[in-house]
C-alpha positions as CSV (number, residue, x, y, z in Angstrom):
1,M,112.2,110.1,138.2
2,S,112.1,106.5,139.4
3,Q,109.5,107.5,142.0
4,L,107.4,109.0,139.2
5,L,107.6,105.7,137.2
6,V,106.6,103.8,140.3
7,R,103.6,106.0,140.6
8,A,102.8,105.5,137.0
9,L,102.9,101.7,137.5
10,L,100.1,102.1,140.0
11,Q,98.0,104.0,137.5
12,T,95.7,102.2,135.0
13,A,95.2,103.4,131.5
14,A,91.7,105.0,131.2
15,G,90.2,103.5,128.4
16,V,87.8,109.9,113.4
17,L,88.3,111.2,111.3
18,C,89.9,113.0,108.5
19,S,89.0,116.5,107.4
20,G,88.3,115.5,103.8
21,L,86.3,112.5,104.9
22,T,84.2,114.6,107.2
23,T,83.5,117.1,104.5
24,L,82.3,114.4,102.1
25,I,80.2,112.7,104.7
26,E,78.4,115.9,105.7
27,R,78.0,117.0,102.1
28,R,76.7,113.6,101.0
29,R,74.2,113.4,103.8
30,R,73.0,116.9,103.0
31,A,72.6,116.1,99.3
32,R,70.6,112.9,100.1
33,R,68.3,114.8,102.4
34,E,67.7,117.4,99.7
35,R,67.2,114.8,97.1
36,D,64.7,112.9,99.3
37,D,62.8,116.1,99.9
38,S,62.6,117.0,96.3
39,N,61.6,113.4,95.3
40,N,58.9,113.2,98.0
41,G,60.1,109.8,98.9
42,E,60.3,108.4,95.4
43,Q,63.3,106.4,94.6
44,K,64.5,108.4,91.7
45,G,68.1,107.8,90.6
46,T,67.7,104.1,91.2
47,S,68.3,103.3,87.5
48,K,71.4,105.5,87.6
49,G,72.7,103.7,90.7
50,L,72.1,100.3,89.0
51,K,73.8,101.5,85.9
52,S,76.7,102.9,87.9
53,F,77.4,99.6,89.6
54,I,77.9,98.0,86.2
55,G,81.0,100.1,86.3
56,I,84.2,99.7,88.2
57,A,84.4,98.4,91.6
58,G,88.0,98.4,92.3
59,T,89.0,101.1,94.5
60,A,88.3,99.5,97.8
61,A,91.8,99.8,98.7
62,G,91.7,103.3,97.4
63,V,89.0,104.4,99.8
64,A,91.4,103.7,102.6
65,L,94.3,105.2,100.6
66,W,92.3,108.4,100.2
67,M,91.3,108.5,103.8
68,Q,95.0,108.2,104.7
69,Y,96.3,110.5,102.0
70,N,93.7,113.1,102.5
71,N,94.0,112.9,106.3
72,T,96.6,110.6,107.7
73,T,97.2,113.2,110.4
74,V,93.6,113.1,111.1
75,A,93.0,109.6,110.0
76,A,93.8,108.4,113.4
77,E,91.3,110.9,114.9
78,P,87.9,109.8,116.0
79,V,84.9,112.0,116.5
80,V,85.4,113.7,119.8
81,D,83.7,112.2,122.8
82,A,84.2,112.8,126.5
83,E,86.0,109.4,126.8
84,P,87.9,107.4,124.2
85,V,85.7,104.9,122.4
86,Q,86.2,101.4,123.6
87,E,86.7,99.3,120.5
88,A,85.4,96.1,122.0
89,S,82.0,97.6,122.9
90,I,81.1,98.5,119.3
91,N,79.4,95.9,117.1
92,L,80.4,96.5,113.5
93,D,79.0,93.3,112.1
94,K,76.0,95.0,110.5
95,F,78.3,97.0,108.2
96,G,79.2,95.3,105.0
97,A,76.9,92.4,105.9
98,Q,75.0,90.4,103.2
99,Q,71.8,92.2,102.1
100,K,68.9,90.5,100.5
101,G,67.6,91.8,97.2
102,L,70.9,93.2,95.9
103,P,72.8,92.0,92.8
104,E,75.9,89.8,93.4
105,Y,79.3,90.6,92.0
106,T,82.7,88.8,92.0
107,L,86.1,90.4,92.7
108,D,86.7,89.9,89.0
109,D,83.7,92.1,88.3
110,V,85.1,94.7,90.7
111,S,88.6,94.5,89.2
112,K,87.4,95.4,85.7
113,H,86.4,98.9,86.6
114,A,89.0,101.3,87.7
115,T,88.3,104.6,85.9
116,L,85.8,107.4,86.4
117,E,84.4,106.7,82.9
118,D,83.6,103.1,84.0
119,R,82.5,104.0,87.5
120,I,84.6,103.2,90.5
121,W,83.6,100.4,92.8
122,V,85.1,99.0,96.0
123,A,84.5,95.9,98.1
124,Y,84.2,95.6,101.9
125,R,83.3,92.3,103.6
126,H,80.1,91.1,101.8
127,G,79.4,94.4,100.1
128,V,80.2,96.1,96.8
129,Y,80.1,99.9,96.7
130,D,80.2,102.6,94.0
131,I,82.3,105.5,95.2
132,T,82.6,107.4,92.0
133,D,80.9,110.6,93.3
134,M,83.2,110.7,96.3
135,V,86.3,110.3,94.1
136,K,85.2,113.3,92.0
137,E,84.7,115.5,95.0
138,H,87.9,115.0,97.0
139,P,91.3,116.5,96.1
140,G,93.3,113.2,96.5
141,G,91.6,111.4,93.6
142,D,94.9,110.5,92.0
143,K,95.8,108.5,95.2
144,I,92.5,106.7,95.4
145,M,92.9,105.4,91.9
146,I,96.0,103.5,92.9
147,G,93.9,101.0,94.7
148,A,91.4,100.3,92.0
149,G,90.3,96.7,91.6
150,G,90.6,95.5,95.2
151,S,89.1,95.6,98.7
152,V,89.4,98.2,101.4
153,E,89.9,95.6,104.2
154,P,93.7,95.2,104.0
155,F,94.0,99.0,104.1
156,W,91.5,99.3,106.9
157,D,93.6,96.9,108.9
158,L,96.4,99.5,108.4
159,Y,94.2,102.5,109.2
160,A,92.0,100.7,111.7
161,V,90.3,103.8,113.0
162,H,88.2,103.9,109.8
163,K,86.3,100.9,111.3
164,S,84.1,103.2,113.3
165,P,80.3,103.5,113.1
166,H,80.6,107.1,111.8
167,V,82.7,106.1,108.8
168,L,80.9,102.8,108.1
169,D,77.4,104.3,108.3
170,W,78.5,106.8,105.7
171,F,80.2,104.1,103.6
172,E,77.0,102.1,103.4
173,T,75.3,105.0,101.5
174,F,77.5,103.9,98.5
175,R,76.3,100.3,98.7
176,I,75.2,98.8,95.3
177,G,75.5,95.0,95.7
178,N,76.8,91.9,97.5
179,L,80.2,90.3,97.0
180,S,80.2,86.7,95.9
181,E,80.5,84.3,98.8
182,D,83.5,82.6,97.1
183,D,85.4,85.9,97.1
184,V,84.6,87.1,100.6
185,G,87.8,87.2,102.5
186,A,89.9,86.1,99.6
187,H,91.9,89.3,99.6
188,M,92.9,88.7,103.2
189,V,94.6,85.3,102.8
190,D,98.1,86.6,102.6
191,S,97.7,89.7,104.7
192,S,99.5,90.3,108.0
193,D,98.9,92.6,110.8
194,P,100.8,95.9,110.1
195,Y,100.7,96.7,113.8
196,G,102.1,93.4,114.8
197,N,105.6,94.8,115.6
198,E,104.7,97.8,117.7
199,P,106.9,98.8,120.6
200,R,105.8,98.0,124.2
201,R,104.1,101.0,125.8
202,H,103.8,102.0,129.5
203,V,100.6,100.9,131.1
204,A,100.0,104.5,132.4
205,L,99.5,105.9,128.9
206,K,95.9,106.6,128.1
207,P,95.2,105.7,124.4
208,A,93.2,108.1,122.3
209,S,93.5,105.6,119.5
210,K,95.3,102.2,119.4
211,T,96.0,101.7,115.7
212,P,97.9,103.9,115.0
213,F,98.8,104.4,118.6
214,N,98.2,107.9,120.1
215,A,98.2,108.4,123.9
216,E,98.9,110.8,126.7
217,P,100.0,110.2,130.3
218,P,97.7,110.8,133.3
219,L,97.4,114.5,133.9
220,N,98.3,114.4,137.6
221,L,101.6,112.7,136.7
222,L,102.6,115.1,134.0
223,V,104.1,117.8,136.1
224,D,105.7,115.7,138.9
225,N,109.1,116.3,137.2
226,L,110.5,119.1,135.1
227,I,111.8,116.4,132.6
228,T,109.2,114.0,131.3
229,P,110.3,110.4,131.4
230,N,110.6,108.8,128.0
231,E,108.0,106.1,129.0
232,L,105.4,108.8,129.9
233,F,106.0,111.2,127.0
234,Y,102.8,111.5,124.9
235,V,102.8,109.5,121.7
236,R,101.5,110.8,118.3
237,N,101.8,108.3,115.5
238,H,100.1,108.4,112.0
239,L,101.1,104.9,110.8
240,P,102.7,101.7,112.2
241,V,106.0,102.4,113.9
242,P,108.9,101.4,111.5
243,D,111.5,99.0,112.8
244,I,114.8,100.5,111.6
245,D,118.2,98.9,111.7
246,P,120.7,101.6,112.8
247,A,123.5,99.8,111.1
248,T,121.9,100.2,107.7
249,F,120.2,103.5,108.3
250,A,120.9,106.2,105.9
251,L,119.8,109.9,105.9
252,E,119.4,111.3,102.4
253,I,119.9,115.0,101.8
254,E,118.9,116.7,98.6
255,M,120.9,119.9,98.1
256,E,119.6,123.0,96.4
257,D,121.2,121.9,93.1
258,S,119.4,118.6,93.3
259,S,122.6,116.7,94.1
260,E,122.2,113.9,96.6
261,K,124.2,113.3,99.8
262,T,123.9,110.4,102.2
263,L,124.9,110.2,105.9
264,S,124.9,107.2,108.1
265,L,124.0,107.4,111.8
266,D,127.7,107.2,112.6
267,D,128.3,110.1,110.2
268,I,125.7,112.2,112.0
269,K,127.2,111.3,115.4
270,S,130.6,112.5,114.2
271,F,129.4,116.1,114.3
272,P,129.7,118.1,117.6
273,K,127.0,116.9,119.9
274,Q,124.6,119.5,121.2
275,T,122.0,119.1,123.9
276,I,118.9,121.2,124.5
277,T,115.9,121.0,126.7
278,A,112.7,121.5,124.7
279,S,109.0,120.8,125.0
280,I,107.1,119.2,122.2
281,Q,103.3,119.8,122.0
282,C,100.7,118.4,119.6
283,A,98.7,121.0,117.7
284,G,95.6,119.4,119.2
285,N,96.6,119.6,122.8
286,R,93.6,120.6,125.0
287,R,91.3,120.0,121.9
288,S,88.6,118.3,124.1
289,E,88.1,121.6,126.0
290,M,87.6,123.6,122.7
291,F,85.1,121.0,121.4
292,K,82.9,121.5,124.5
293,V,81.9,124.7,122.8
294,K,81.1,123.1,119.5
295,A,82.0,119.7,118.1
296,G,84.7,119.3,115.5
297,K,87.0,116.6,114.2
298,G,90.2,115.3,115.8
299,L,91.6,113.1,118.5
300,S,90.1,114.0,121.8
301,W,93.3,115.2,123.4
302,G,93.2,116.4,127.0
303,Q,95.8,118.6,128.5
304,A,98.7,116.1,128.4
305,A,99.6,116.0,124.7
306,I,102.8,117.8,125.6
307,G,106.1,116.8,127.2
308,N,109.5,118.2,128.1
309,A,112.8,116.4,127.4
310,T,116.5,116.8,126.8
311,W,117.4,116.1,123.2
312,S,120.9,115.5,121.9
313,G,122.3,115.3,118.4
314,A,124.0,117.3,115.6
315,R,122.8,120.8,114.7
316,L,121.2,120.8,111.3
317,C,123.0,124.0,110.4
318,D,126.4,122.3,111.0
319,V,125.4,119.4,108.8
320,M,124.1,121.7,106.0
321,K,127.3,123.8,106.1
322,H,129.5,120.7,106.0
323,L,127.6,119.5,102.9
324,G,128.2,122.7,101.1
325,Y,125.2,124.9,101.8
326,D,126.1,128.6,101.5
327,E,123.3,130.9,102.7
328,N,125.0,133.8,100.9
329,N,124.5,132.1,97.5
330,S,121.2,130.4,98.1
331,K,117.7,130.9,96.9
332,A,116.3,128.3,99.3
333,Q,113.4,129.3,101.5
334,H,112.4,126.1,103.1
335,V,113.9,122.8,104.5
336,Q,111.7,119.8,103.9
337,F,111.7,116.7,106.1
338,E,110.4,113.3,105.2
339,G,109.9,110.4,107.5
340,I,110.6,106.7,106.9
341,D,107.0,105.8,107.8
342,V,105.1,105.8,104.5
343,D,101.5,105.0,103.4
344,P,100.7,102.1,101.0
345,T,101.3,104.5,98.0
346,G,104.8,105.1,99.2
347,T,104.0,108.6,100.3
348,P,106.0,109.6,103.4
349,Y,105.1,111.9,106.2
350,A,106.4,115.2,104.9
351,V,106.5,118.7,106.2
352,S,108.8,121.7,106.1
353,I,110.2,124.7,108.1
354,P,111.5,128.1,107.0
355,I,115.1,128.2,106.0
356,E,115.8,130.9,108.5
357,K,114.9,128.6,111.4
358,A,116.9,125.7,109.9
359,T,120.1,127.6,109.3
360,D,120.2,129.8,112.5
361,P,122.7,128.4,115.0
362,R,120.6,129.9,117.7
363,G,117.5,128.2,116.3
364,D,118.9,124.9,117.8
365,V,117.3,122.6,115.2
366,L,118.8,119.2,115.9
367,L,119.2,115.9,114.1
368,A,118.6,114.1,117.4
369,Y,119.5,110.6,118.3
370,E,119.1,110.8,122.1
371,M,116.2,111.6,124.3
372,N,116.9,112.2,128.0
373,G,120.4,110.8,127.6
374,L,119.2,107.5,126.0
375,P,118.7,106.4,122.3
376,I,115.4,107.8,121.2
377,P,112.7,105.2,121.7
378,R,111.0,103.8,118.7
379,D,107.7,105.5,119.4
380,H,109.6,108.8,119.4
381,G,111.6,108.4,116.2
382,Y,114.4,105.9,116.6
383,P,117.1,106.1,115.3
384,L,116.9,109.8,114.2
385,R,114.4,112.6,114.7
386,V,114.5,116.2,113.8
387,I,113.9,118.5,116.8
388,V,112.6,121.9,115.8
389,P,112.3,123.6,119.2
390,G,109.5,126.1,119.7
391,T,107.4,124.8,116.8
392,V,104.4,122.5,116.7
393,G,105.0,118.8,117.2
394,A,104.0,118.1,113.6
395,R,107.3,119.7,112.3
396,N,109.5,117.5,114.6
397,V,109.5,114.6,112.1
398,K,110.2,111.1,113.6
399,W,112.1,108.4,111.8
400,L,113.8,111.0,109.7
401,G,114.8,109.6,106.3
402,R,115.2,112.6,104.0
403,I,116.0,116.3,104.0
404,I,115.4,118.6,101.0
405,I,116.8,122.1,100.8
406,S,114.3,123.9,98.5
407,E,112.8,127.1,97.3
408,H,109.4,125.5,97.9
409,E,107.4,124.5,101.0
410,S,106.7,120.8,101.3
411,D,103.6,119.7,99.3
412,G,102.9,117.0,101.9
413,H,99.4,116.7,103.2
414,W,100.4,117.6,106.7
415,Q,101.9,120.8,105.5
416,Q,99.2,121.9,103.0
417,N,95.9,120.4,104.2
418,D,96.2,120.1,108.0
419,Y,97.7,121.8,111.0
420,K,96.3,125.2,110.1
421,G,94.1,127.6,112.0
422,F,90.8,129.1,110.8
423,A,88.2,131.6,111.9
424,P,85.3,130.3,114.0
425,N,82.8,130.7,111.1
426,V,84.7,128.4,108.8
427,D,83.2,125.0,108.5
428,W,83.8,121.8,106.4
429,D,81.8,123.2,103.5
430,T,83.7,126.5,103.3
431,V,87.2,125.6,104.5
432,D,90.0,126.3,102.0
433,F,93.4,125.1,103.4
434,K,95.3,127.2,100.9
435,K,94.1,130.4,102.6
436,S,95.9,129.7,105.9
437,P,99.7,129.2,106.6
438,A,101.0,126.1,108.2
439,I,101.4,126.3,111.9
440,Q,105.0,126.8,113.0
441,E,105.6,128.5,116.3
442,L,102.9,127.8,118.9
443,P,101.1,130.4,121.1
444,V,101.5,130.6,124.9
445,I,99.5,128.0,126.8
446,S,99.1,126.7,130.4
447,A,97.0,124.0,132.2
448,I,96.1,122.9,135.6
449,C,97.2,119.3,136.1
450,D,96.4,118.7,139.8
451,P,93.6,118.7,141.1
452,L,91.5,117.2,138.4
453,E,88.0,118.2,137.4
454,G,85.4,117.4,140.1
455,E,87.9,116.4,142.8
456,T,87.4,117.4,146.4
457,I,90.4,119.3,147.8
458,K,91.2,119.9,151.5
459,V,91.6,123.5,152.5
460,I,94.7,124.0,154.6
461,D,95.3,127.3,156.4
462,G,92.5,128.8,154.3
463,K,94.2,128.0,151.0
464,V,93.9,125.4,148.2
465,T,97.0,124.2,146.4
466,F,97.1,123.4,142.7
467,K,99.8,123.0,140.0
468,G,100.4,122.7,136.3
469,Y,102.6,123.7,133.4
470,A,103.0,126.8,131.1
471,W,104.8,127.1,127.8
472,S,105.2,129.3,124.8
473,G,106.6,128.6,121.4
474,G,109.3,130.4,119.5
475,G,111.7,130.3,122.4
476,R,109.7,132.8,124.5
477,K,110.1,132.2,128.2
478,I,107.3,132.1,130.7
479,V,107.7,135.2,132.9
480,R,104.5,135.0,134.9
481,V,101.6,132.7,135.7
482,D,98.3,134.1,137.0
483,V,95.7,132.0,138.9
484,S,92.2,132.5,140.1
485,V,89.8,130.6,142.4
486,D,86.6,132.5,141.3
487,G,86.3,131.8,137.6
488,G,88.7,134.6,136.6
489,K,87.2,137.5,138.4
490,N,90.2,138.0,140.6
491,W,93.8,137.0,139.9
492,Q,97.1,136.6,141.7
493,A,100.6,135.8,140.4
494,V,102.1,132.4,141.2
495,E,105.1,132.6,143.4
496,T,106.7,129.2,142.6
497,L,107.9,128.7,139.0
498,E,110.4,126.0,137.9
499,S,112.2,125.9,134.6
500,D,115.6,125.3,133.1
501,S,118.1,128.2,132.9
502,A,117.6,129.0,129.2
503,R,116.4,132.6,128.5
504,H,114.5,134.3,125.7
505,P,114.7,133.8,122.7
506,R,116.0,130.2,123.3
507,A,113.8,129.1,126.1
508,W,112.5,126.0,124.5
509,G,111.4,124.1,127.6
510,W,108.2,124.5,129.7
511,T,107.7,126.0,133.1
512,L,106.1,124.2,136.0
513,W,104.1,126.2,138.5
514,K,102.5,125.6,141.9
515,A,100.0,127.9,143.6
516,Q,98.5,128.3,147.0
517,V,95.4,130.6,146.9
518,P,93.0,131.6,149.7
519,V,89.4,130.6,149.3
520,P,86.5,132.6,151.0
521,D,85.0,131.1,154.1
522,G,81.9,129.1,153.5
523,T,82.9,128.2,150.0
524,S,82.0,124.6,148.9
525,E,82.8,124.8,145.1
526,V,85.3,126.9,143.2
527,Q,86.4,127.2,139.6
528,L,90.2,127.3,139.3
529,C,91.7,129.2,136.4
530,V,95.1,129.8,135.0
531,K,96.7,132.0,132.3
532,A,100.4,132.4,131.4
533,I,102.4,135.4,130.2
534,D,105.5,134.9,128.1
535,S,108.6,137.1,127.7
536,Q,107.0,139.1,124.9
537,Y,103.9,139.7,127.1
538,N,101.7,137.5,125.1
539,T,98.9,136.0,127.2
540,Q,96.0,133.6,126.6
541,P,92.5,134.3,125.3
542,E,89.8,134.2,127.9
543,N,87.5,131.7,126.2
544,F,87.3,129.1,123.5
545,E,84.3,130.7,121.7
546,N,86.7,133.4,120.3
547,I,89.3,130.9,119.0
548,W,87.2,127.8,118.0
549,N,88.2,126.2,114.8
550,L,87.0,123.1,112.9
551,R,90.2,121.1,113.6
552,G,90.6,122.0,117.2
553,V,94.1,123.3,117.0
554,L,95.8,126.1,118.9
555,S,93.5,125.5,121.8
556,N,95.0,127.8,124.4
557,A,92.2,129.7,126.2
558,Y,92.2,129.9,130.0
559,N,92.2,126.4,131.5
560,R,89.3,126.1,134.0
561,V,88.9,123.3,136.5
562,N,85.8,123.0,138.8
563,I,86.5,121.4,142.2
564,N,84.9,120.9,145.6
565,V,86.6,122.2,148.7
566,D,86.6,120.6,152.1
567,L,86.9,123.3,154.7
């Protein structure tokens, strides 16, 4: 492990948007094009726009609140590009700049208007915006109204990924006036950087977004060890990382009868300590491959949004039983989890899992306080995280603060309006998140980690060597990995597989593989392919066209890597 970290030190870090926001952007642009066509270039609707800006301009804060509430999971997710956008290279000064010929308004004018009847305005830098039509369209309208009467800037410092050309270009379509020079920046006088107390990260991590921080390790380091070092484990955050004092930490548990229980960290540590090896994978792992077929929305994850670690803590079923839960006299169907990280409205990250998984001793759901034998790092949930092995990373709630035993699924955004799969024909105009269940167990997946795309590999004894990982959700063990050097026309099974000793249906950890495959004489370029088979003989789909979805989740088609060979 220490050698792996030394290698990582020699590596340099290579270096959005929400579903609801994307839908509104695309619908608004389409509506504007249709209106422009019908008006033959005439500026009809101007009087309506002027009349509307006499209304309310107070939801600046609300815009950001909506973006977060309607998509905090995706709020950190930029439009997919081949490489992460470099923040310093983008000039955003033109957005929200003073514009000649527009009326001028003060923050007092803005603050007077905070209802749909009065029209909803917001302020950003030198600009005033009427966002009433947007509020009417999106499902999180109650949240956006909380910020009525202010500016979006404090909230966009919190959700800094909204400061992208894609968002701001759309935002300018709501522009109705200029903000008084005396009021520009007034709302920022007492603000502080919400990301000013972030934990230190390893230099090898490659950020997909910096605020909130989301990053994956270099792919060719990922499979150098069966256990991923804490420092190189991928990071998926939705908000600033909370700084929690373990001495005052308290886990709240709401029982089925609505009674409340509270456990300290020491209370949780008093239960028998269990240790499991489990992989955690982001729902968007390998998304960048899927979006080569057709663009979508989400962080441009490569193949390294996955890691494998040992986790130690108390079994959730033991804690529930101790607190009086009796499955023989219970109507509960779900266990909800809420994080201590909350948005400006006080809404926590909230998801749920089926009661059957939570209460099964063989389900191995842990209230974990250790990762690889050490206290869980802040980026990964310190001081307490729920580990739900075999399920999508989104259900493994970090900074766990509350558990609710309930007949109902969590109504949180990340349970109801994200992390769901859809058919390839569903787009942002037709998507209905109520029609798909929340992702729980993940399908079988594999990836080639070394060599990388475009590298030149030396042929030794007529063979090329490549390696990677394979994993399946639900405790299904990898029983075979097949590889190809001709784009999938011919296959052979990998002989070298490495995993822990757990067996189906409690094989929560990944499998590492290494292959040596002959290449034909005279070959200069080959396409490497890999597919995995789990203990229930599930295997991967051949291509991404068949499984494409607008959020880029469940991206598990054959992994293909094109390389040059040096004979």
